[in-house]
Structures are given as structure tokens and as C-alpha cells.
C-alpha positions in Angstrom: 18.6 26.3 28.4 17.6 25.7 32.0 18.8 22.6 34.0 15.3 21.3 34.3 14.9 21.4 30.5 18.2 19.6 29.9 17.3 17.0 32.5 14.0 16.3 30.9 15.7 16.0 27.5 18.3 13.4 28.5 15.8 11.5 30.6 13.6 11.1 27.5 16.5 10.0 25.3 20.2 9.8 26.3 21.3 10.6 22.8 20.4 14.3 23.4 23.3 14.5 26.0 25.9 15.6 23.4 23.6 18.3 22.1 22.8 20.1 25.4 25.0 23.0 26.5 28.5 22.0 27.5 28.1 23.5 31.0 25.7 20.6 31.8 28.3 18.0 30.9 29.8 18.4 34.3 26.4 18.4 36.2 26.2 15.1 38.2 22.4 15.0 38.1 22.2 15.4 34.3 25.0 13.0 33.6 23.6 10.3 35.8 20.1 10.8 34.3 21.6 10.3 30.8 23.4 7.1 31.9 20.2 5.8 33.5 18.2 6.6 30.3 20.8 4.8 28.2 20.6 1.7 30.5 16.8 1.7 30.4 16.7 1.8 26.6 19.3 -0.9 26.3 17.3 -3.2 28.6 14.1 -2.5 26.6 15.8 -3.3 23.3 17.1 -6.6 24.6 13.5 -7.6 25.1 12.1 -6.4 21.8 13.8 -8.6 19.1 12.1 -6.5 16.3 14.7 -3.8 17.1 17.9 -5.8 16.6 19.4 -3.1 14.5 19.2 -0.7 17.4 20.8 -3.2 19.7 23.7 -3.6 17.3 24.3 0.2 17.1 24.1 0.6 20.9 27.9 0.8 21.2 27.6 4.1 19.2 24.7 5.1 21.5 27.0 4.8 24.5 29.8 6.7 22.7 27.4 9.6 22.4 27.4 9.9 26.1 30.7 8.9 27.7 33.1 11.0 25.6 31.1 14.1 26.4 31.1 13.8 30.1 33.4 16.4 31.7 36.7 14.8 32.8 36.5 16.4 36.2 33.6 14.1 37.1 35.6 11.0 36.4 38.0 12.0 39.1 35.2 12.3 41.7 34.8 8.9 43.5 31.3 9.5 44.7 30.1 10.2 41.1 31.9 7.1 39.8 30.3 5.0 42.5 26.8 6.2 41.5 27.5 5.7 37.8 28.7 2.1 38.1 25.6 1.3 40.2 23.5 2.4 37.2 25.3 0.9 34.2 27.7 -2.0 34.3 29.5 -0.9 31.1 30.7 2.3 32.8 33.3 0.1 34.6 35.1 -0.5 31.3 35.8 3.3 30.9 37.4 3.7 34.3 41.1 4.1 34.8 43.3 1.4 36.4 43.4 3.1 39.8 39.6 3.3 39.8 39.1 -0.4 38.9 41.4 -1.2 41.8 39.4 0.8 44.3 37.5 -1.6 46.5 34.6 0.8 47.2 34.0 1.3 43.5 34.2 -2.4 42.8 31.8 -3.3 45.6 29.3 -0.7 44.4 29.4 -2.1 40.9 29.0 -5.7 42.1 26.1 -4.7 44.3 24.1 -3.8 41.2 25.8 -6.1 38.7 27.2 -9.2 40.4 28.0 -10.8 37.0 30.9 -8.3 36.7 32.9 -10.6 39.0 33.6 -12.8 36.0 34.8 -10.0 33.7 38.5 -9.2 33.0 37.8 -5.6 33.5 37.7 -6.4 37.3 41.2 -6.7 38.8 42.3 -10.3 39.4 42.6 -9.7 43.2 38.9 -8.9 43.3 37.9 -11.8 41.0 39.7 -14.2 43.4 38.4 -12.5 46.6 36.3 -15.2 48.3 34.0 -12.7 50.2 33.2 -10.7 47.0 32.7 -13.9 45.0 30.2 -15.3 47.5 28.4 -12.0 47.8 28.1 -11.9 44.0 26.8 -15.5 43.8 24.1 -14.7 46.4 23.0 -11.5 44.7 23.1 -12.8 41.1 20.0 -14.0 39.3 22.2 -15.4 36.6 24.6 -18.3 36.4 28.1 -16.9 37.1 29.5 -19.8 39.0 30.6 -21.6 35.8 32.7 -18.6 34.8 34.7 -18.4 38.0 38.3 -19.4 38.3 38.8 -23.2 38.8 40.3 -22.7 42.3 37.0 -20.9 43.4 34.8 -23.7 42.0 36.9 -26.2 44.0 36.3 -24.2 47.2 33.7 -26.2 49.2 32.2 -23.1 51.0 31.8 -21.2 47.7 30.4 -24.3 46.0 27.8 -24.8 48.7 26.6 -21.2 48.4 26.4 -21.6 44.6 24.4 -24.9 44.6 22.0 -23.5 47.3 21.4 -20.5 45.0 21.0 -22.6 41.9 21.1 -26.3 41.8 22.4 -26.4 38.2 25.7 -25.0 39.5 26.5 -28.5 40.8 27.7 -29.5 37.3 30.5 -27.0 37.6 31.8 -27.7 41.0 35.3 -29.3 41.3 35.6 -33.0 40.6 36.4 -33.9 44.2 33.3 -32.1 45.4 31.0 -34.2 43.2 31.1 -36.9 45.9 30.1 -34.5 48.7 26.7 -35.7 50.0 25.9 -32.3 51.6 26.4 -30.5 48.3 24.3 -33.0 46.4 21.4 -32.7 48.9 21.7 -28.9 48.9 21.6 -28.8 45.1 18.3 -30.7 45.0 16.6 -28.8 47.8 14.6 -26.5 45.4 12.6 -27.3 42.4 14.4 -26.5 39.2 13.4 -27.7 35.8 17.0 -27.5 34.5 18.7 -29.2 37.5 20.6 -32.3 36.3 22.5 -33.0 39.5 22.0 -36.7 39.3 23.9 -36.7 35.9 27.0 -35.3 37.6 27.2 -37.2 40.9 29.5 -40.2 41.5 28.1 -43.5 40.6 27.7 -44.6 44.2 25.1 -41.8 44.7 23.1 -42.9 41.7 22.4 -46.0 43.8 21.4 -44.0 46.9 17.6 -44.1 47.1 17.3 -40.9 49.2 19.4 -38.9 46.8 17.5 -40.2 43.7 14.2 -39.4 45.4 15.4 -35.9 46.3 16.7 -35.4 42.7 13.5 -36.4 41.0 11.4 -34.2 43.3 13.6 -31.3 42.2 13.5 -32.2 38.5 11.5 -35.2 37.3 13.8 -35.5 34.3 16.6 -36.7 36.6 14.8 -40.1 36.6 16.6 -40.7 33.3 20.0 -40.6 35.1 18.9 -43.0 37.9 19.7 -46.7 38.0 17.1 -48.9 36.2 16.0 -50.4 39.4 14.6 -47.1 40.6 12.5 -46.8 37.4 10.5 -49.7 38.8 10.1 -48.0 42.2 6.5 -46.6 42.3 7.3 -43.9 45.0 10.3 -42.5 43.0 8.4 -42.6 39.7 5.4 -41.0 41.2 7.5 -38.2 42.6 9.2 -37.7 39.2 6.0 -37.6 37.1 4.3 -35.2 39.6 7.2 -32.8 39.1 7.4 -33.4 35.3 5.0 -35.6 33.5 7.4 -36.4 30.7 9.5 -38.4 33.2 6.9 -41.2 32.4 9.1 -42.0 29.4 11.8 -43.4 31.8 9.4 -45.5 33.9 9.4 -49.3 33.6 6.8 -50.9 31.3 4.8 -52.1 34.4 4.5 -48.5 35.7 3.5 -47.2 32.3 0.5 -49.5 32.7 -0.2 -48.2 36.2 -3.3 -45.9 35.9 -2.4 -44.0 39.1 1.1 -43.2 37.8 -0.2 -42.2 34.3 -3.0 -40.0 35.7 -0.4 -38.1 37.8 1.8 -37.8 34.7 -0.9 -36.4 32.3 -2.2 -34.0 35.0 1.4 -32.6 35.1 2.0 -32.7 31.4 -0.8 -33.7 28.9 1.7 -34.8 26.3 2.9 -37.6 28.7 0.0 -39.6 27.3 2.3 -40.6 24.5 4.4 -42.6 26.9 1.6 -44.4 28.6 0.6 -48.0 27.7 -1.7 -48.1 24.7 -4.5 -49.6 26.8 -4.6 -46.4 28.9 -4.8 -44.2 25.7 -8.2 -45.9 25.3 -9.2 -45.0 28.9 -11.6 -42.0 28.7 -10.7 -40.8 32.2 -7.0 -40.7 31.5 -7.5 -39.0 28.1 -9.8 -36.4 29.6 -7.2 -35.6 32.2 -4.6 -35.2 29.5 -6.6 -32.9 27.2 -7.7 -30.8 30.2 -4.0 -30.1 30.8 -3.2 -29.6 27.1 -5.8 -29.9 24.4 -3.2 -31.0 21.8 -2.6 -34.2 23.8 -5.7 -35.4 21.9 -3.3 -36.6 19.1 -2.1 -39.4 21.4 -5.6 -40.7 22.3 -7.1 -43.8 20.8 -9.0 -43.3 17.5 -12.3 -44.1 19.2 -11.8 -41.3 21.7 -11.0 -38.9 18.9 -14.5 -39.4 17.7 -15.9 -38.7 21.1 -17.6 -35.2 21.1 -17.1 -34.8 24.9 -13.4 -35.5 24.7 -12.7 -33.4 21.6 -14.7 -30.5 22.9 -12.9 -30.7 26.3 -9.6 -30.4 24.3 -10.8 -27.4 22.4 -12.0 -25.7 25.5 -8.6 -26.2 27.1 -6.9 -24.4 24.1 -9.9 -22.1 23.4 -8.0 -18.8 23.9 -6.3 -18.3 20.5 -3.6 -15.9 21.7 -0.8 -14.8 19.4 2.4 -16.0 21.0 4.8 -13.1 21.0 7.8 -15.4 21.7 7.3 -17.9 18.9 5.5 -15.3 16.7 2.7 -17.7 15.8 -0.9 -18.6 16.7 -1.3 -21.8 18.9 -2.6 -24.7 16.8 -6.0 -26.3 17.5 -6.7 -29.8 18.9 -9.5 -30.1 16.3 -6.6 -31.0 13.9 -6.4 -34.4 15.6 -10.2 -35.1 15.8 -11.9 -37.7 13.7 -13.1 -36.5 10.2 -16.7 -37.2 11.2 -16.7 -34.4 13.7 -15.1 -32.0 11.2 -18.2 -32.6 9.0 -20.7 -32.1 11.8 -22.1 -28.6 11.4 -23.5 -28.2 14.9 -20.2 -29.4 16.4 -18.2 -27.2 14.0 -20.2 -24.0 14.9 -19.7 -24.6 18.6 -16.0 -25.4 18.1 -15.4 -22.2 16.1 -17.2 -20.1 18.7 -14.6 -21.3 21.2 -11.6 -21.1 18.9 -11.6 -19.4 15.5 -8.4 -21.3 14.6 -10.5 -24.4 14.2 -11.7 -23.2 10.8 -8.4 -24.4 9.3 -9.3 -28.0 10.3 -13.0 -28.3 9.5 -14.5 -29.7 6.3 -13.9 -27.4 3.2 -17.6 -26.9 2.8 -17.6 -24.9 6.0 -14.6 -22.8 5.1 -16.6 -20.8 2.5 -19.6 -20.3 4.7 -19.6 -16.5 5.5 -21.3 -16.9 8.9 -18.7 -19.4 10.0 -15.9 -17.4 8.5 -17.0 -14.3 10.3 -17.4 -16.2 13.6 -13.9 -17.5 13.2 -12.4 -14.2 12.1 -13.4 -12.6 15.4 -10.8 -14.7 17.2 -8.5 -16.1 14.5 -7.7 -12.8 12.7 -7.2 -14.2 9.2 -9.2 -15.9 6.4 -8.9 -19.7 5.9 -6.5 -20.8 3.2 -9.5 -22.1 1.1 -10.7 -18.5 0.4 -7.4 -16.7 0.2 -7.4 -14.9 -3.2 -11.1 -14.5 -3.3 -11.6 -10.7 -3.4 -15.3 -11.0 -2.4 -14.3 -11.9 1.1 -11.6 -9.2 1.4 -14.0 -6.5 0.2 -16.9 -7.6 2.4 -17.7 -4.8 4.9 -18.3 -7.2 7.8 -15.0 -8.9 7.2 -13.2 -5.6 7.0 -14.7 -4.3 10.3 -13.7 -7.6 11.9 -10.2 -7.2 10.5 -9.8 -3.8 12.1 -10.9 -5.1 15.5 -8.3 -7.9 15.2 -5.5 -5.4 14.4 -6.5 -3.2 17.4 -6.7 -6.3 19.6 -3.3 -7.6 18.6 -1.8 -4.1 19.3 -3.3 -4.1 22.7 -2.0 -7.6 23.5 1.5 -6.7 22.4 1.5 -3.6 24.5 0.3 -5.7 27.4 3.0 -8.2 26.8 5.6 -5.4 27.0 3.9 -3.9 30.0 4.0 -7.3 31.9 7.6 -8.1 30.9 9.3 -4.8 31.2 7.1 -2.7 33.6 5.4 0.6 33.1 8.5 2.7 33.2 10.3 0.7 30.5 7.3 0.7 28.2 7.2 4.5 28.4 11.0 4.5 27.6 10.4 2.3 24.6 7.7 4.6 23.2 9.9 7.6 23.7 12.8 5.9 21.9 10.7 4.9 18.9 9.0 8.3 18.7 12.3 10.1 18.6 14.4 7.7 16.5 12.0 6.3 13.9 
């Protein structure tokens, strides 16, 4: 076997490494290609939950590579440096003297800063301030909370951590939670999970500037502010613009304030549920809410749920019935919350189903057995309504069968696009290679 053929084989699937001629087990290019392929497949499997079995057996997958690498390579520092830059788990296979080598550790942390929290890293490196700060700056994950207590009490390190990620403020040393500069730094960037105001000393919860900065960072922080600030229109406005749900913490007077409520529902349609009941009858407010999220229709007044313009606006907002690959379900339709009179209106039903086939589940039963309506819905919904499930005449209908095949093809394309977007072109190719060779 030529080197090019061996290289191609391990690049396609790292499991082939043990089966290639032994002479290639000491070839740096081939070994690194196998390690890179293993890492790529592991990353892909983490994103595709349907392959949980493969993730569980990945430890065996690694064992099909590492034991077969020629021992002479592990004694070459340059090889080890390149290997730890590709796959973080390689570090666990190194000998003690290698794990104590600063060049090797720095190389590993450059690619995988989260290693600074693992016991496989020597304690002298885990407590090294310069390495720790570099790891925090380079990490896209939260590692600050796993650091040694002495490091979390270090003001300089804490400042770097909260600037990188505001949520790190909750893990700084107790004495630092009264540091105004740290508090301001932690709220400098918008972060939906930032709860700085929850952790600060009580005196800062009374500080208007800090409260205002906190709610601009994450509107939900209004829930941790003193009640007097929940009556402050400027602070509440800043909070609901960031996160409409913060309206739930506003004072009763501000929940009646149309300007505040409009800002809230434009940010989050569901915020309509927290508004004063009078505003749930206001067509302008409800229209703004359903244009942000059609399902906010459920919180509108009954009269507006009879309003064709409002209901159709809600349906248009949610008209694209996309299968959610995260929740593994189809998004529900706002028509579910509309008045029954609209569900019996044939002209309205036909128009609604053209926009969103999912609506067939919520229209009057008389329309759920109408072939033209079913076929129109099937083009986007992809399944028959429950009222005709079990009726073989619908399943054997040629038009329905053709529509079904189009739906299957569409779902496959959408799933492939989902992987493409989330993992990138190279990883999708790796996934297909893996499935093709191992299924």
C-alpha cells in the first residue's frame, strides 16, 4: 500500500488506522491525519443526538488509534505538540514528563483552553496566572467556575473573566462581589444568562446606574432590583427592550403604560400575558405581539380572537411550518387560539391552510375530510389530520402519495441543511463517510 492510499483511508475513517501496514504507524502525517479524523467524527456525533450509541463507544474508537501509534513518535516533542493541538484527549495519554513540559501544555491550551481545569494538567500549570488568563480569553466556554478558589479571588483574573463572560461574576470571590468596576464590567455586554444583579452586595442593588446597566445587559435582572426601580419607567423600558418578559416584574402602573407594553411585545410577543387586561383588548398592541410571535394570540381578548385581520397576521407570522430539529416537533399554529367562528369559515380556512398546513388540525371537522383542503395542507404539514387517520382511501390516494414523497424529500433536504449550517461542509462530509462505512 502506498502512503497516499493509507492517508486517504485514515482521513475518511480513523478506525482504518489499525488495519493499515505497520510501517505507517510511525509516519507523522498519517498518524496526525487519523487523530484529526477521530476528532472530526467525535465533534459530529456530539451534534447528532440520533447517534448516541456511537458517542458511547467512542472510547473504543480512540483505543483503535492510540495503542497502534509507534512508541518512537511519542518521544518526539514536535509530534506531541501537533497531536495535542488536534485532539484534547491526547494529553491524557502522555507521560508525566510530557505533561510537565510547558511548550506542550501551552500548545494544548492554545487549541483547548478548557484543559486548564483538568487534573491531567500539572498543578503548577493550573495555578499559573498567565496561563489561566490566556485560557479564559481564548475559551468560548465557561471555565472560570472550575478554577481553584485562589484564582477566582484574584481581582485581575476575575476582571478578565467577567469581561469575557458576564455570567462569571457569580463565581468570583466573595470579597470581589462588592467591587464596582467588576460589576460594571460584567454588565458591559448583552448576555441573556447574565444574572449579575442577583450576586452583588445589597448596596449595589440600590444603585440606579448599576441596575440600569444590568437590565440593559439582561432584562431579567429587573427581577433582582429593588421594588422602587420597578416603578422607574426608564429602567423598565430598558429591561423590556432587552427582554420583553421583564414586563412581569414591572409595577402595575407600568403594565398599564401602552408605550412600555408596546416595547415589551415587540421584543417578546408572549409578554402580552403580563400586560394589563385593558391593553389585551387594544388592537394595536395585540397586532404588535402576534407579529413578533403568532402564538401570542392566546393572550389577546376574546373579541380580537374573532378579528380576521389579527388572526391572519398571527398565522402569517408563523406561516413557515418548519420541523424543529432540536425539539423534534412541528411548531403549533396560532389558529388553535382563534374563535370557533373563524374555524368554520371556509374562505378563511382555505387561506389559512395555504399559509400553514398545520392549521388543518384546528379547523372544523367538516374541513378535515375535504380532499382539496387535505392536499393543500399536506404540501406543508406532511401528515394527515387525526380525523382521517386509519381511513385507507386517503393513504392509497395517488395525489396524497405523491405529496407524501415530496414531504419526505423536503425533510431530508432540511435536515441536511441543518447539519450543513451547524457543522460546516467538512463535518457533514465526515458524517456521511462515517455512516457509510459503519452502518
